[in-house]
C-alpha positions in Angstrom: -4.3 -18.4 -18.9 -1.2 -20.0 -20.4 1.3 -20.8 -17.8 4.8 -22.0 -18.5 5.7 -24.0 -15.4 9.3 -24.6 -16.2 9.9 -21.0 -17.2 8.7 -19.6 -13.9 10.4 -22.3 -11.8 13.7 -21.6 -13.6 13.3 -17.8 -13.2 13.8 -18.0 -9.4 17.0 -18.6 -7.6 16.8 -20.2 -4.2 19.1 -20.6 -1.2 18.9 -21.5 2.5 21.4 -20.5 5.2 21.9 -20.9 8.9 22.4 -17.9 11.2 21.5 -16.4 14.6 18.8 -13.9 15.3 18.7 -12.3 18.7 21.1 -14.9 19.9 18.9 -17.8 18.8 19.5 -20.3 15.9 17.6 -19.2 12.8 17.2 -20.1 9.2 17.1 -17.7 6.2 15.2 -18.5 3.0 16.3 -16.3 0.1 14.6 -16.0 -3.3 15.8 -13.8 -6.2 14.1 -13.1 -9.6 14.8 -10.6 -12.4 12.1 -8.7 -14.3 12.1 -6.8 -17.5 11.5 -3.4 -15.9 13.3 -0.6 -14.2 14.4 -0.5 -10.6 12.1 2.4 -9.9 9.1 0.6 -11.3 10.0 -2.6 -9.4 10.4 -0.6 -6.2 7.1 1.1 -6.7 5.3 -2.2 -7.3 6.6 -3.7 -4.0 6.1 -0.6 -1.8 3.1 1.3 -3.3 -0.1 0.5 -1.3 -2.2 0.9 -4.5 -0.1 -1.6 -6.4 0.7 -4.3 -3.8 -2.9 -5.6 -3.8 -2.7 -6.1 -7.6 -0.2 -8.8 -7.3 -0.1 -9.8 -3.6 -2.6 -8.9 -0.8 -4.6 -5.8 0.2 -2.5 -3.8 2.6 -3.2 -1.0 5.1 -1.1 1.1 7.6 1.6 3.6 7.5 4.1 2.5 4.8 7.1 4.4 6.1 10.0 3.9 8.5 8.7 3.0 12.0 5.2 2.7 10.6 3.1 -0.5 10.9 1.5 -2.4 8.0 -1.2 -5.1 7.9 -1.8 -7.5 5.1 -5.4 -8.5 4.9 -5.9 -12.0 6.4 -2.2 -12.5 6.8 0.8 -10.9 8.6 1.4 -7.4 9.9 4.4 -5.8 11.4 6.8 -2.9 11.8 8.7 -1.3 8.9 12.2 -1.2 10.4 14.1 0.3 7.5 13.3 1.8 4.1 15.9 3.1 1.7 14.3 3.9 -1.7 14.7 2.4 -4.3 17.0 -0.3 -3.0 16.0 -1.9 0.3 13.4 -2.3 3.0 13.2 -4.5 6.1 10.1 -5.4 8.1 9.0 -7.7 10.9 6.6 -10.4 9.8 4.2 -11.0 12.7 1.6 -13.7 12.3 -0.2 -15.2 15.3 2.3 -15.4 18.2 5.3 -15.7 15.9 7.7 -13.0 14.7 10.1 -13.4 11.8 11.8 -10.9 9.5 11.8 -10.0 5.8 14.4 -8.1 3.9 13.8 -7.0 0.3 16.5 -5.6 -2.1 16.0 -4.1 -5.5 18.9 -3.7 -7.9 19.8 -3.2 -11.5 20.2 -6.3 -13.7 22.0 -5.5 -16.9 20.7 -8.5 -18.7 17.0 -8.3 -17.7 16.3 -4.9 -16.2 15.8 -5.1 -12.5 16.3 -7.8 -9.8 14.5 -8.5 -6.6 16.0 -10.5 -3.8 13.8 -11.4 -0.8 15.1 -13.0 2.4 12.8 -14.3 5.1 14.5 -15.1 8.4 12.8 -17.2 11.1 14.0 -18.8 14.3 14.6 -22.5 14.2 11.3 -24.2 15.3 9.3 -27.4 15.2 7.5 -26.0 12.1 10.8 -25.7 10.3 11.8 -29.2 11.3 8.5 -30.5 10.0 8.2 -28.5 6.7 11.6 -27.1 5.9 12.3 -24.0 3.7 9.5 -24.8 1.2 6.8 -23.8 3.6 8.0 -20.2 3.4 9.7 -20.5 0.0 6.7 -21.7 -2.0 4.4 -19.0 -0.8 6.9 -16.2 -1.6 7.6 -17.9 -5.0 3.9 -17.7 -5.9 4.1 -14.0 -4.9 7.0 -13.4 -7.2 5.1 -15.1 -10.0 2.2 -12.7 -9.4 4.6 -9.8 -9.4 5.9 -11.0 -12.8 2.4 -10.9 -14.2 1.7 -7.5 -12.7 4.9 -5.9 -14.1 4.3 -7.4 -17.6 0.6 -6.5 -17.7 -0.2 -3.8 -15.0 -3.9 -3.6 -16.0 -4.5 -7.4 -15.8 -6.6 -8.6 -12.8 -4.7 -10.5 -10.2 -5.0 -14.3 -10.7 -7.1 -16.3 -8.3 -4.5 -18.0 -6.1 -6.8 -20.8 -4.9 -8.0 -21.6 -8.4 -4.3 -21.6 -9.6 -3.1 -23.8 -6.6 -5.7 -26.4 -7.4 -5.2 -26.5 -11.1 -2.9 -28.9 -12.9 -0.4 -26.2 -13.7 -0.6 -24.9 -10.2 0.1 -28.2 -8.6 3.0 -28.8 -11.0 4.4 -25.5 -10.1 4.0 -26.1 -6.3 5.5 -29.6 -6.6 8.5 -28.3 -8.7 9.1 -25.5 -6.3 9.0 -27.9 -3.3 11.5 -30.2 -5.0 13.9 -27.3 -5.7 13.6 -26.1 -2.0 14.4 -29.7 -1.0 17.6 -29.4 -3.1 18.4 -26.0 -1.6 18.0 -27.5 1.9 20.4 -30.3 1.1 22.9 -27.9 -0.4 22.7 -26.0 2.9 23.6 -29.2 4.9 20.3 -30.8 5.7 20.2 -34.6 5.6 18.7 -35.7 2.3 16.2 -38.0 3.8 15.1 -35.3 6.2 14.8 -32.7 3.4 12.8 -35.1 1.3 10.3 -35.9 4.0 9.8 -32.2 4.8 9.3 -31.4 1.1 6.7 -34.1 0.8 4.8 -32.7 3.7 5.0 -29.2 2.3 3.8 -30.3 -1.1 0.9 -32.1 0.5 0.0 -29.0 2.5 -0.1 -26.8 -0.6 -1.8 -29.2 -2.9 -4.0 -31.1 -0.5 -2.6 -34.4 -1.7 -1.0 -37.3 0.2 2.5 -36.8 1.7 3.2 -40.5 1.4 5.6 -41.6 -1.4 4.1 -43.4 -4.3 
């Protein structure tokens, strides 16, 4: 499989912001990417239980407002809001932790359709240790999988583990982590703190050392 690392890194916009959730300090990680398709097709790809496993993970549950979903081997939660074909909001419940995900689909005159995803989590030791890349890299790999699915719907989903351990995969993860470091600094994080967190995150995803060369 040919993989253009720089193309996929450049295709995603990233930002980090500070806010409050339920009266507690929180951080929001936002990714946006455009795709050469229609809003209706993009919406179907991210909400249809038959299509989600073809680019993300197998999913079960009642995919409707107030329904609960479960991603195989990962998070589950409540569907808090669903407004086809433009927006849905869910809780993201994993272990004992609860965070929130909001997804927006809209027209993009230049490319076709645009997806913006925001993941909001309470400020925690995990955030202090790994920064926005811990969440951002995972979602960015998901948006890459979505790009493949939308371009070639019949193509099998790439093996994520094989990709993450490949040369291109490690280059993509490292590049994504470096860009999340820049997004953190742009949001006001101390550069040294952001750099240390990014190194730890890169090491977690690639299995390589977090120590600077």
